[in-house]
MIPA-225623 format. One line per 5 residues: number of its first residue (from 1); their letters; for each residue x, y, z of C-alpha. Coordinates in steps of 0.5 Angstrom, whole numbers, plus 2048, in hexadecimal, padded with zeros to 3 digits. Example, Ala and Ser with C-alpha at 12.3 -4.5 7.8 and 13.67 -1.06 7.14 Angstrom:
BEGIN
1 = AS = 819 7F7 810  81B 7FE 80E
END
This chain:
BEGIN
1 = XXXXX = 811 7DC 791  810 7D5 790  809 7D3 78E  805 7CE 793  802 7C8 78F
6 = XXXXX = 7FB 7CC 78F  7FE 7D2 78C  802 7CE 787  7FC 7CA 784  7F9 7D1 784
11 = XXXXX = 7FE 7D4 780  7FE 7CE 77B  7F7 7CF 77A  7F8 7D6 778  7FE 7D5 773
16 = XXXXX = 7FC 7CE 770  7F4 7CF 770  7F4 7D6 76F  7EF 7D7 775  7EE 7DE 777
21 = XXXXX = 7EA 7DD 77E  7E6 7E2 782  7EA 7E3 789  7E5 7DF 78D  7E5 7D9 788
26 = XXXXX = 7EB 7D6 788  7ED 7CF 786  7EF 7CC 78B  7EC 7D0 790  7F2 7D5 794
31 = XXXXX = 7F2 7DA 79A  7F3 7E1 799  7F9 7E1 79B  7FB 7DB 796  7F8 7E0 790
36 = XXXXX = 7FB 7E6 793  802 7E3 793  802 7E1 78C  7FF 7E8 78A  805 7EB 78E
41 = XXXXX = 80A 7E7 78B  808 7E9 784  806 7E2 783  7FF 7E3 781  7FC 7EA 77F
46 = XXXXX = 7F6 7EC 782  7F1 7F0 77D  7EB 7F4 77F  7E5 7F4 77A  7DF 7F8 77D
51 = XXXXX = 7DF 7F6 784  7E2 7EF 783  7E9 7ED 783  7EB 7E8 77F  7F2 7E4 77F
56 = XXXXX = 7F6 7E2 779  7FE 7E0 777  803 7E5 778  80A 7E5 774  80D 7E2 77B
61 = XXXXX = 808 7DC 77B  809 7DA 774  811 7DA 776  810 7D6 77C  80B 7D1 779
66 = XXXXX = 811 7D0 773  816 7CF 779  812 7CB 77E  80E 7C6 77A  810 7C0 77E
71 = XXXXX = 80E 7C4 785  809 7C1 78A  802 7C3 788  7FB 7C2 78D  7F8 7BB 78D
76 = XXXXX = 7F1 7BE 78C  7EF 7B8 788  7F1 7B1 785  7F4 7B4 77E  7F9 7B9 782
81 = XXXXX = 7FE 7B4 782  7FD 7B2 77B  7FD 7BA 779  804 7BA 77E  807 7B5 779
86 = XXXXX = 805 7B8 773  808 7BF 775  80E 7BC 777  80F 7B8 770  80D 7BF 76D
91 = XXXXX = 812 7C2 771  817 7BD 76E  815 7BE 767  815 7C5 767  81C 7C6 76A
96 = XXXXX = 81F 7C1 765  81C 7C5 760  81F 7CC 763  817 7CE 763  813 7D2 768
101 = XXXXX = 80C 7D0 76A  809 7D6 767  80C 7D3 760  808 7CD 762  801 7D0 764
106 = XXXXX = 800 7D6 760  805 7D6 75A  804 7DD 757  803 7DD 74F  808 7E1 74B
111 = XXXXX = 806 7E8 74C  807 7EC 745  80B 7F2 745  806 7F7 745  803 7F4 74B
116 = XXXXX = 806 7F6 751  805 7F6 759  806 7FD 759  800 7FF 754  7FC 7FA 759
121 = XXXXX = 7FE 7FE 75F  7FD 805 75B  7F6 803 759  7F4 801 760  7F7 807 763
126 = XXXXX = 7F3 80C 75E  7ED 808 760  7ED 809 767  7F0 810 767  7F7 80E 769
131 = XXXXX = 7F5 809 76F  7F7 802 771  7F3 7FD 774  7ED 7FF 771  7E9 7F9 76D
136 = XXXXX = 7E9 7FA 766  7E4 7F5 761  7E9 7F1 75D  7E3 7F2 757  7E4 7FA 757
141 = XXXXX = 7EC 7F9 758  7EC 7F4 752  7E7 7F8 74E  7EB 7FF 74E  7F2 7FC 74E
146 = XXXXX = 7F2 7F6 748  7EB 7F5 745  7EA 7EE 743  7F1 7EC 746  7F0 7EA 74D
151 = XXXXX = 7F5 7E4 74D  7FA 7E9 74C  7F8 7ED 752  7F7 7E7 756  7FE 7E5 754
156 = XXXXX = 800 7EC 757  7FC 7EC 75D  7FF 7E5 75F  806 7E8 75F  804 7ED 763
161 = XXXXX = 800 7E8 768  806 7E4 769  80A 7EA 76A  805 7EC 770  803 7F3 76C
166 = XXXXX = 7FC 7F1 76B  7F6 7ED 76F  7F1 7E9 76B  7EB 7E8 76E  7E4 7E5 76D
171 = XXXXX = 7DE 7EA 76D  7DB 7E7 774  7D3 7E8 772  7D2 7E3 76C  7CC 7E7 76A
176 = XXXXX = 7D1 7ED 768  7D4 7E9 764  7D3 7EB 75D  7D3 7E7 756  7D9 7ED 755
181 = XXXXX = 7DC 7EB 75B  7DC 7E3 759  7DF 7E4 753  7E5 7E9 755  7E6 7E4 75B
186 = XXXXX = 7EE 7E2 75D  7EF 7DB 75F  7F3 7D9 765  7F4 7D3 767  7EE 7D1 763
191 = XXXXX = 7EA 7D6 767  7E7 7DC 763  7E9 7E3 766  7E5 7E9 764  7E8 7EF 767
196 = XXXXX = 7F0 7F2 767  7F3 7F6 76D  7F9 7F9 76C  7FD 7F8 772  803 7FB 771
END
């Protein structure tokens, strides 16, 4: 599908700003049909946390954004034309350098050879009893995987995020966030994520 101007702006908000909004709180506002089109096309992933569904960028949306930085976006406010021009210039520069948008927005630090996404996956499944799509606190994962080496765990998580293998989400209810959750948070687009869901 070819996203319309509202859908395009929404996709860029997910990819560039690292947003993970509730299904009913998208910006810009979209119809149910527009949201379903993006989900059905694989351009966004919909992950359920309790009784609430959240949207987040998928592997396909990262690819789409990298290839469509000059696309028309919704003129939601006066800054939209400026953002559109910035995206076009950024896209031209990334193409000249042979880089992707993921390289620019969330470049993972070097992961030591003894830290692998397979280890993260195995521990996640151990915690959940072999089930995918369940919330695991990053504080619990990091404590059991590599005590004191959270940055290395984040590098592996970011690689899995960019590959569409995991979803990183915030804890929706602020009072439920513990000091351990805050310390273990991974940051996507400058926003803290406290939970990991294995998608595939």
